[in-house]
C-alpha angles and dihedrals in degrees: 000000000000126000106206146169122277096270137191112198119204143165119269129192122210110241101174138358117187139152121258097176134354088273105032132062128190114224121189118200130194110215128207096218107042118205134177114275115218123198111276094026126143139184131224118225130200113224139172108232117181089344093304125110110247138173127220134183124220130181117242107240096191141329142198114269091257093046092238092127124034131185128219129187113216118204118201105213125194085242096043113156091219102270095103092054092052093046093046091053092059116110134198110289095027116130124230137180111240139163127238110258116300124191128205092150106052124174108238114220126223104043116138091230139009132207117194116193121187133177121197114313088001085089088080091073092048103049095078091045093051092047092049091050091047092053091048093050090238125165103254145144126206119205120192124187127189144152097251137349095250088059095049109096120217093007097134093047092048092050090054096046102039103029114175091005089071120082116191121202116191121184094204089054094050094247097118114168115269098216096179091050092048094049092046089058097050112116119227113269094032115137110223124200121188131186126169145075121345094254092059094048093045091052092049093048093049092050091045093053092046090057091046093232120167109276090214089069093058119078126179140186124187139188115233100229092066114098146143093255136035111269114259135175117271140168125246123194134187103204094191092064101024090239118151128181135179112225113213122215091251093047134073124234089243092055092047092050093048091049089052091054102261117150102231135182116226143145123163097027088203102091095258110102103042094220093124092055116144129188119237115235097171136004136191103179136016130296116242100206108206099168133101093210104084127069119237091259092053092049092054092050093074089209102111140020141185102245095198093074113359122093143189124243133189137181115283115275101041138065120256110227131191127185115202143188115218122210 
């Protein structure tokens, strides 16, 4: 069983598909039922991956004013679960099933100041926010971190549009983002939005908690293939039903359980809502928490996990195994 957004599925037609960096492609899609695109919005896409129906979520980078054409940026990760390869193979004229815009990461109006922090492909969720704030004349700063400039999509365009409001942090240039320093300089009342790998979000959250800032002013969005460890195969069991599934490196625990016939609760599938939470009854290995739902204390307890993104790892040479209790 899945608890989901109110969704409107529609047909989309690929208009363009071109590379932005060696790892990221920009895909523009013409949709048959245009709808307004708000900052922070995403779409879900139905794909066939390895012959199996799958669903993936992608942030909307930008759109025409009427919403008739939207743009996505697709990142091919070393631990991609297959969606990027299918999307990248699409060509102009190809049809695709796509939702109207959904938004779990809305930009709240009316704050005195805004801080947007993006790591890597996380910039795709921030571009619309930054542009909206620029047009409104809001007080904002956009921070963008990446490994090297050639891998940082939209960098030239952002430099032109946001000028001194943009701060660029490039690892290869020795200008890595000082998260603690950034958070220490945030004025009370500032709305902070973060999207990027789990290490970036964890660092921001730690610094935020150390300062005792209001948690309501910190908003985060993650992508599920970002973790503390490389993804590896592991076994999940539900002792109460005798169900056992092997979770492949390019598959989530939730997907593996659903494929094996388990009736699972889920919604965001990005580690944000906590609806897919399962309790841990037995563990041989270590949990790789990839969510932004649990507090640090809850993560360390090793009692629960978000099965839509989090994984289990073990030393090379043996299977990692987790036994769970579903709710």
